VMD Tcl script that draws the C-alpha trace (Angstrom):
set ca {
  {-35.88 3.16 4.99}
  {-33.46 6.04 4.60}
  {-34.06 7.80 1.24}
  {-30.83 9.80 1.13}
  {-29.87 7.80 -1.96}
  {-32.86 9.16 -3.94}
  {-31.08 12.05 -5.76}
  {-28.44 9.63 -7.01}
  {-31.12 7.21 -8.21}
  {-33.00 10.00 -9.98}
  {-29.81 11.12 -11.73}
  {-29.78 7.76 -13.50}
  {-32.95 8.73 -15.33}
  {-34.54 5.30 -15.07}
  {-37.15 3.52 -13.01}
  {-34.91 1.07 -11.18}
  {-34.83 -0.89 -7.96}
  {-32.74 1.19 -5.52}
  {-31.74 -1.96 -3.64}
  {-29.78 -3.09 -6.71}
  {-26.29 -1.77 -7.45}
  {-25.66 0.53 -10.39}
  {-22.78 2.14 -12.24}
  {-22.34 5.78 -11.28}
  {-21.36 7.91 -14.30}
  {-21.49 11.22 -12.41}
  {-18.15 10.92 -10.61}
  {-18.32 14.23 -8.75}
  {-21.87 13.68 -7.57}
  {-21.12 10.10 -6.62}
  {-18.08 11.06 -4.56}
  {-20.21 13.65 -2.78}
  {-22.88 11.06 -2.01}
  {-20.24 8.58 -0.81}
  {-18.78 11.16 1.56}
  {-22.26 12.06 2.79}
  {-22.93 8.41 3.58}
  {-25.97 7.99 1.32}
  {-24.14 5.62 -1.04}
  {-21.56 2.87 -0.59}
  {-19.12 1.65 -3.21}
  {-19.32 -2.06 -4.04}
  {-16.63 -2.54 -6.69}
  {-15.10 -0.38 -9.41}
  {-17.52 2.43 -10.24}
  {-20.55 0.46 -8.99}
  {-22.43 1.78 -5.96}
  {-25.54 0.93 -3.99}
  {-27.66 2.75 -1.42}
  {-25.95 2.96 1.96}
  {-28.76 1.14 3.75}
  {-28.57 -1.94 1.51}
  {-26.83 -4.93 3.04}
  {-24.03 -5.99 0.71}
  {-24.17 -9.78 0.49}
  {-22.95 -12.26 -2.12}
  {-25.89 -11.56 -4.43}
  {-25.30 -7.79 -4.35}
  {-21.58 -8.33 -5.02}
  {-22.44 -10.64 -7.94}
  {-24.86 -8.13 -9.43}
  {-22.33 -5.34 -9.02}
  {-19.47 -7.18 -10.67}
  {-21.70 -8.42 -13.50}
  {-22.36 -4.80 -14.49}
  {-18.66 -4.43 -15.35}
  {-18.18 -7.60 -17.39}
  {-18.80 -8.51 -21.02}
  {-21.53 -11.08 -21.73}
  {-20.37 -14.66 -21.33}
  {-17.54 -13.88 -18.93}
  {-16.75 -16.31 -16.12}
  {-15.08 -14.92 -13.00}
  {-12.10 -16.78 -11.58}
  {-9.65 -16.65 -8.69}
  {-9.66 -14.02 -5.96}
  {-12.50 -12.03 -7.52}
  {-14.74 -15.11 -7.39}
  {-13.83 -15.64 -3.73}
  {-14.64 -11.98 -3.01}
  {-18.12 -12.45 -4.50}
  {-18.77 -15.54 -2.37}
  {-17.23 -14.31 0.86}
  {-16.68 -10.55 0.95}
  {-14.34 -9.80 3.84}
  {-11.59 -10.91 4.43}
  {-11.05 -11.00 0.66}
  {-10.10 -7.57 -0.60}
  {-12.40 -5.86 -3.08}
  {-10.76 -6.71 -6.39}
  {-8.77 -4.14 -8.36}
  {-8.09 -6.77 -11.03}
  {-10.48 -9.47 -12.21}
  {-9.44 -12.71 -13.89}
  {-11.94 -13.89 -16.49}
  {-12.39 -16.66 -18.98}
  {-14.85 -17.10 -21.82}
  {-15.15 -17.83 -25.49}
  {-14.76 -14.87 -27.84}
  {-15.45 -12.30 -25.16}
  {-16.32 -8.82 -26.41}
  {-14.30 -5.91 -25.01}
  {-14.87 -5.09 -21.36}
  {-16.76 -1.85 -20.67}
  {-14.62 1.28 -20.51}
  {-13.97 3.30 -17.37}
  {-14.89 0.59 -14.87}
  {-12.08 1.40 -12.44}
  {-10.87 -2.22 -12.67}
  {-8.18 -4.08 -14.57}
  {-9.02 -7.32 -16.36}
  {-7.01 -10.38 -17.38}
  {-8.30 -13.28 -19.46}
  {-7.41 -16.94 -18.98}
  {-7.52 -19.25 -21.98}
  {-8.47 -22.24 -19.85}
  {-12.12 -22.63 -18.87}
  {-12.84 -24.50 -15.61}
  {-14.55 -27.85 -15.57}
  {-18.37 -27.37 -15.45}
  {-18.36 -28.97 -11.98}
  {-16.23 -26.03 -10.79}
  {-18.76 -23.39 -11.85}
  {-21.84 -21.94 -10.21}
  {-24.28 -19.11 -10.94}
  {-25.08 -16.32 -8.53}
  {-27.69 -13.90 -9.79}
  {-26.48 -12.76 -13.24}
  {-22.89 -13.91 -12.67}
  {-21.11 -17.16 -13.52}
  {-18.08 -17.82 -11.35}
  {-15.99 -20.60 -9.87}
  {-17.20 -22.36 -6.73}
  {-15.45 -21.48 -3.44}
  {-13.22 -24.57 -3.45}
  {-11.83 -23.80 -6.91}
  {-11.38 -20.13 -5.99}
  {-9.45 -21.13 -2.88}
  {-7.20 -23.41 -4.90}
  {-6.53 -20.65 -7.44}
  {-5.57 -18.17 -4.74}
  {-3.44 -20.73 -2.89}
  {-1.51 -21.40 -6.09}
  {-0.50 -17.73 -6.41}
  {-0.60 -16.53 -2.78}
  {0.03 -19.62 -0.64}
  {0.47 -17.51 2.52}
  {-3.22 -16.54 2.29}
  {-4.56 -20.05 1.88}
  {-5.26 -21.14 5.45}
  {-6.88 -17.86 6.51}
  {-9.23 -17.97 3.53}
  {-9.94 -21.65 4.05}
  {-10.94 -20.96 7.65}
  {-13.16 -18.03 6.67}
  {-14.90 -20.01 3.93}
  {-15.53 -22.94 6.26}
  {-16.88 -20.62 8.96}
  {-19.28 -19.11 6.44}
  {-20.54 -22.57 5.45}
  {-19.11 -22.26 1.95}
  {-16.50 -25.01 2.09}
  {-15.81 -28.47 3.39}
  {-12.72 -30.65 3.10}
  {-14.29 -32.97 0.53}
  {-14.85 -29.99 -1.77}
  {-11.24 -28.86 -1.38}
  {-9.95 -32.32 -2.19}
  {-12.29 -32.59 -5.19}
  {-11.04 -29.25 -6.52}
  {-7.44 -30.38 -6.18}
  {-8.17 -33.61 -8.07}
  {-9.77 -31.70 -10.93}
  {-6.78 -29.35 -10.99}
  {-4.20 -32.07 -11.66}
  {-1.78 -30.95 -14.36}
  {-2.48 -27.24 -14.03}
  {0.30 -24.74 -13.39}
  {1.19 -24.19 -9.72}
  {-1.31 -26.75 -8.44}
  {1.45 -28.38 -6.39}
  {2.04 -25.06 -4.64}
  {-1.65 -24.88 -3.81}
  {-1.75 -28.46 -2.54}
  {1.24 -27.82 -0.27}
  {-0.26 -24.59 1.04}
  {-3.50 -26.40 1.86}
  {-1.71 -29.52 3.18}
  {-3.67 -31.77 0.81}
  {-2.66 -35.43 0.59}
  {-1.21 -36.51 -2.73}
  {-3.09 -39.78 -2.74}
  {-6.42 -38.42 -1.54}
  {-9.52 -40.26 -2.58}
  {-10.66 -39.15 -6.00}
  {-14.04 -37.48 -6.03}
  {-15.86 -36.70 -9.27}
  {-19.17 -35.30 -8.03}
  {-20.16 -31.62 -7.98}
  {-18.24 -29.23 -5.79}
  {-19.92 -27.18 -3.09}
  {-21.43 -23.98 -4.56}
  {-21.86 -20.65 -2.83}
  {-24.40 -20.66 -0.02}
  {-26.24 -17.93 -1.94}
  {-26.06 -19.61 -5.36}
  {-29.16 -19.45 -7.48}
  {-30.10 -22.01 -10.10}
}
mol new
graphics top color blue
foreach p $ca { graphics top sphere $p radius 0.5 }
foreach p [lrange $ca 0 end-1] q [lrange $ca 1 end] { graphics top cylinder $p $q radius 0.2 }
display resetview
């Protein structure tokens, strides 16, 4: 394994697993290591060694470092954790949670908080992170950016993260929410689809 990341790990002053992401407080040194190709940025000010494969679990661990305890990740940021490309690395993260403490300072991200918590069937856990399942994330994005819906739906299905029953179930649970009709039109969902009340499909990498 390439050990070019070692100086950056040592600068943290802790005995840590170098395959896990970490926040990089030394901005100048981090930028130098990024340019040299020994680190890669995951999200915000969180980096990981360049030879670590960035999968859903690494993305979840990285984003969790930037969030207050008890936060639940919604919308496009949740889809990014599940899927990675073609979802853009988030610059803004939509959260929900009860009595959330302030978010950490200097993360490089913007945060917004929703007052409405998803149904428990719409949530999954990936490493240290709680987030919406892919079907709910798709519906949230389709409600705000309907032109992106079909491309994301195709990518999620190709990755084994989504099936049509899960999409329909998410739309049924979303009845009455703002912009859900926009999402249903964007995803060409039938109005009178069969109601499904079971669990929605979680991320392929979800951990109990």
